[in-house]
C-alpha positions as CSV (number, residue, x, y, z in Angstrom):
1,M,7.1,-13.1,14.6
2,G,6.4,-16.6,14.2
3,K,9.6,-19.0,14.9
4,A,9.7,-20.3,11.4
5,K,9.9,-16.8,10.3
6,S,12.7,-16.0,12.9
7,R,14.5,-18.7,12.0
8,S,14.7,-18.3,8.1
9,L,15.8,-14.4,9.0
10,N,18.5,-15.5,11.0
11,R,19.8,-18.2,8.9
12,N,20.4,-15.2,6.3
13,V,18.9,-17.1,3.6
14,N,17.1,-13.6,2.6
15,D,19.5,-11.1,4.1
16,K,17.0,-8.0,1.9
17,F,14.6,-9.1,4.8
18,K,16.8,-8.8,7.9
19,Y,16.2,-5.2,8.4
20,M,12.7,-4.4,6.9
21,T,10.0,-3.3,8.4
22,R,6.3,-3.4,7.6
23,E,6.4,-0.1,5.9
24,S,9.2,-0.5,4.0
25,A,8.2,-3.7,2.7
26,L,4.9,-2.2,1.7
27,N,7.1,0.5,-0.2
28,N,8.8,-2.0,-1.7
29,V,6.1,-4.1,-3.1
30,V,4.3,-1.3,-4.5
31,K,7.8,0.1,-6.3
32,H,8.7,-3.8,-7.6
33,M,5.0,-4.4,-8.6
34,N,6.5,-5.6,-12.0
35,N,8.7,-8.6,-10.4
36,K,5.9,-11.0,-8.9
37,N,8.1,-13.4,-8.2
38,E,9.6,-10.7,-5.2
39,V,6.5,-9.5,-4.4
40,I,4.7,-12.8,-4.1
41,D,7.5,-13.6,-1.7
42,T,7.0,-10.2,0.5
43,I,3.5,-10.3,0.7
44,T,3.0,-13.8,2.0
45,L,6.2,-13.2,4.3
46,F,4.3,-10.3,5.8
47,G,0.5,-11.1,5.4
48,F,-0.6,-7.7,3.4
49,T,-3.8,-7.4,2.5
50,A,-5.6,-5.8,-0.8
51,E,-6.5,-2.8,1.3
52,D,-3.0,-2.2,2.6
53,I,-1.8,-2.7,-1.2
54,L,-4.3,-0.2,-2.5
55,E,-3.3,2.4,0.3
56,A,0.2,2.1,-0.2
57,G,-0.1,3.5,-3.9
58,A,-0.4,0.6,-5.9
59,D,-2.7,0.4,-9.0
60,Y,-5.6,-1.7,-8.8
61,E,-5.5,-3.6,-12.0
62,D,-1.9,-4.8,-10.6
63,V,-3.5,-5.9,-7.1
64,M,-6.4,-7.5,-8.8
65,A,-3.5,-9.4,-11.2
66,L,-2.0,-10.9,-8.2
67,G,-5.6,-12.8,-7.9
68,G,-6.1,-14.9,-4.5
69,L,-2.9,-14.6,-3.1
70,V,-4.2,-11.3,-1.1
71,R,-7.5,-11.5,0.6
């Protein structure tokens, strides 16, 4: 994890990410696909690809709606 990410996590700015693993974050993305702001924040924080999100069970249309955010 980079310095900036660890600093923001240690400042308790986003408490929900403090104990979140990559797997739980991916499940959170799939579960909250309707809340685009939360999903975008989580995707950029963990660097998920479209393939990761699709393998976790998201719909193809939802992933493509994210546009250029995922590679």
